[in-house]
C-alpha positions in Angstrom: 53.8 55.1 11.1 50.9 54.6 13.7 48.6 57.4 14.7 47.5 57.2 17.9 45.4 58.8 21.1 46.1 58.7 24.7 43.6 60.0 27.1 46.1 58.6 30.3 49.0 60.1 28.3 47.9 62.6 26.4 50.5 64.1 23.8 53.5 61.8 23.2 57.0 62.5 22.7 60.7 60.9 22.2 62.3 57.8 21.7 61.7 54.1 23.3 63.5 51.5 22.2 63.1 50.7 18.5 60.3 53.5 17.9 60.0 57.4 18.2 56.7 59.0 19.2 55.9 62.7 18.3 53.2 65.1 18.3 52.5 66.9 14.6 50.1 69.2 14.1 48.3 68.4 16.9 48.1 64.4 16.2 50.4 62.0 17.7 52.6 59.4 15.6 54.5 56.4 16.0 57.1 55.5 13.7 60.6 53.1 13.9 63.7 54.6 14.5 66.5 54.3 12.1 69.7 55.8 13.0 71.9 57.5 10.7 74.3 55.5 9.0 77.2 58.1 10.2 76.4 60.4 13.0 79.5 62.0 12.6 78.8 62.9 9.0 78.8 66.5 7.8 75.2 66.4 7.3 74.6 65.0 10.6 77.0 68.0 12.4 75.3 70.5 9.7 72.0 69.8 11.5 72.5 69.4 15.1 74.8 72.7 14.5 71.7 74.2 12.8 69.5 73.1 15.2 71.8 74.4 18.3 71.6 77.8 17.0 68.1 78.0 15.7 66.4 76.9 19.2 69.0 79.3 21.1 68.4 82.2 18.7 64.1 81.6 18.6 63.7 80.5 22.4 63.5 84.5 23.7 60.8 84.1 21.4 58.6 81.6 22.6 56.3 83.3 24.7 55.5 85.3 21.3 55.5 82.6 19.1 52.9 80.9 21.3 50.5 84.0 20.8 51.5 84.2 17.1 50.9 80.5 16.1 48.0 80.5 18.6 49.6 77.2 20.7 52.9 75.7 22.3 53.0 73.8 18.9 54.1 76.8 17.4 57.9 77.1 18.7 58.7 73.4 16.7 56.7 74.8 13.4 58.8 78.2 13.9 62.0 76.3 14.4 61.2 74.1 11.0 60.5 77.2 9.5 63.7 78.8 10.6 65.9 75.6 9.8 65.0 75.6 6.1 64.8 78.9 5.6 67.4 81.2 8.0 70.6 80.2 7.7 73.3 81.9 6.1 76.9 81.1 5.4 78.5 77.4 5.1 79.6 74.8 8.0 80.9 75.6 10.7 80.5 79.5 9.9 76.4 79.4 10.0 74.4 83.0 11.1 70.8 83.1 11.1 69.0 85.3 8.9 66.1 87.1 11.1 64.3 88.2 8.7 63.5 84.9 7.1 62.3 84.3 11.1 58.5 83.7 11.5 56.9 84.6 14.5 53.2 84.3 14.1 51.2 82.4 11.5 47.7 82.2 10.3 45.0 83.1 7.6 44.5 87.2 8.8 45.6 89.5 6.1 49.0 90.9 6.6 49.6 95.1 6.8 50.5 95.2 2.5 53.2 97.9 3.9 54.7 98.2 7.3 58.2 100.7 8.9 59.7 100.9 12.3 61.8 103.7 12.8 64.2 104.9 15.6 63.1 108.2 17.2 64.5 110.1 20.2 65.0 109.3 23.9 64.5 105.7 22.9 61.2 105.9 21.6 60.1 103.6 18.4 57.8 104.3 16.1 56.0 101.7 13.9 53.6 102.6 10.9 51.3 100.4 9.3 48.8 100.5 5.8 45.4 100.6 7.7 43.9 99.0 4.3 41.2 96.4 5.1 41.8 92.9 3.4 39.1 90.4 3.6 39.0 88.6 7.0 40.7 91.4 8.7 38.6 94.1 10.8 40.3 97.8 12.1 39.9 96.4 15.1 42.5 93.6 14.7 45.1 93.7 17.5 49.3 95.1 16.6 51.8 93.1 17.8 55.0 94.1 18.2 58.1 92.4 19.2 61.4 93.6 19.4 64.4 91.5 19.9 68.3 92.4 21.0 69.7 89.3 20.0 72.8 90.1 21.4 71.3 90.2 25.0 68.6 87.8 24.2 66.2 90.3 25.7 62.8 90.8 24.4 60.1 92.9 24.6 56.4 92.4 23.1 53.6 95.3 22.9 50.9 92.9 23.1 47.4 94.5 21.8 48.3 98.4 22.6 47.1 98.9 19.2 44.6 98.5 16.6 45.3 97.4 13.1 43.1 101.2 12.8 45.3 103.5 14.7 48.1 102.8 12.0 51.0 103.4 14.1 52.3 103.0 17.6 55.2 104.4 19.4 57.4 102.1 22.2 59.7 103.2 24.5 62.8 100.8 24.8 65.0 100.2 27.5 68.1 102.7 28.2 70.3 99.9 28.1 69.5 99.0 24.4 70.9 102.8 22.9 73.4 101.7 20.7 72.3 98.2 19.9 70.9 96.7 17.0 67.3 95.3 17.6 65.0 93.0 15.3 61.6 93.8 14.8 58.4 92.3 13.6 54.7 92.6 13.3 51.4 90.9 13.3 48.1 90.9 13.9 45.5 88.8 15.8 41.5 88.8 16.2 40.8 91.0 19.4 40.1 86.7 21.0 43.1 85.9 20.0 41.8 83.0 17.3 43.2 84.3 14.6 46.4 85.9 13.6 48.3 87.0 10.5 51.6 85.8 9.1 54.3 87.9 10.8 55.9 90.8 9.1 59.9 91.1 9.6 60.5 95.1 9.7 64.1 95.4 9.6 66.6 96.5 12.4 66.4 100.0 14.5 69.4 101.2 16.4 67.4 103.2 19.6 69.0 106.6 20.4 
C-alpha cells in the first residue's frame, strides 16, 4: 500500500488496472486490488445488499452528515459506521436500525439527556439538559435533524437554538401527519469547527 499526494489531481479514488486508489481520513492511498474468490458468495451478496441499503437510507441525510462530521468525507464515515452497527435480520431480510445511525461525530460533549415529543398542530418539542461539560459552552449551536424514512424527506433545524436554551419547538409539514419520524440532536461550536457525537432521540408520530 502506498500513500501519495497529488497537487495536479487532488484526491484520487477508484480502480485502475490492478490498483485501487482511495482517500481515508484525508490521506490518499494506493493498494493492489484483489478480486474476491467468489463474487457471488453469501458474504459478497450480503455486503452488496447492505451497502446499497445503507447508502440509500443515509443519502437524504448527506448534507446534515457533512455538517456533523465537518467534511464531505463524513458521509463515507457514517456509511461505514452504519454498515458495522445498524442492521437487523438476516440476508436477504435486512432492516436498518436507525438508532445506530450516526449523523455527527466529534469531541464536543453531548447532552446528558435529551427527549423529543409530538405536540399539537404538527409541533414537535425537543428538550435537552443544559449542563455544561468539558469543552462545551452554553453558546454551542443545537442541530436537530428529522427524517421521514418512508418518503426520504429530511428537515434540518440548523443552529436555531443554543445549548443553553434547553429546548426548541419545530413545526413539521402537514403531509407528515401520522407518519413515523426519526430524530437526532447534536451540537456544534458557533464557527462550525467542532461537533458532538449525534444523539438519536427516537421516533415521533406528529398529529
